[in-house]
N, C-alpha and C positions, 0 to 999 in steps of 0.2 A: 733411701733418702738423699737427694742430690745436694751438692753444696752450692749455694748462690753465691753471686759475687761479694755479696756484703759479709759473708762469713768469714773471708779472707781478712778482712779489715778490722775484724774485732780485736781488741786489747787482749793479749796473753800475759800472764794467766787471767781468767776470767775476774771481774772486778767483784769485791766484796759487798754483799747484800748492803743496802743502806739502812735497813730496818728489818725487824722479825716479821713483819706483817705490813699491811696497806697504810701507810700514815694518812692518807686523805680520807680513807673510811673511818680511821680513830677519830679523827677531827671532826667528822659529821655525824659519829655516833651510828654509823653503819657497819654491818658484819659483810667483809668479803667472802665469796663463795670459793674461789680459789685463786691462789697466789701466782704471779709470775714475776720475774725478775730481768729487768733491763741488761743486755749483755754489752751494752756501750758504756753504762755508767754505774750499774748496780742499784738502781731504783728498784724498789719492790711496789708493784700495783695489783690491783684486782682485776679477774679476768672478765670477758664480755658477758658473763652468766651473772655476775654481780650487778647490783643495781647502777652503780656509778661507772664501771668500766674504766678505771684508773689505768690500767697498763695501755690501753688504746689511747687514752688521753696524753699519755706521757708520749708516746710515739709521734702523735699529732703536734705535740707542743715543741718537740725536740728534734724530730726526723731521726731519731735512733731506730735503726730497722730491725734489730733482731732481739727476740726475748726468748727465755726458755721457762718452761714450768719450775715454780719454786715449791712445789708439793712433795713430800717424801717418796723417794722410789721413781719419781719421774724425771726424765732427762731431754725430753723432746724440745726441739727449739721451732721458732716460728718467724718468718720473714715477713713484716707488715709491707714492705715495698713489693716483693714478689707474689705475696698471698700464698705463701706455702710452707709446709714443714720442710726444715733443712737440716 
């Protein structure tokens, strides 16, 4: 995995999760399929396999480029801007 230019700009340490699950899904009464955490601010959102794709919506609303899986045992990261695993 290569480092995109956005990884160097991320806060260190990583921000704390804003919630234990996707708050937008909870509000809608929907069930998230997999969770993602924004590495810019800690927002927790559901993945693109979930009905509402809140992690991607968060990126589109804020421009925060990098998220990682918020699933136990997973550490991969995704850059929305570069469209790649980082």
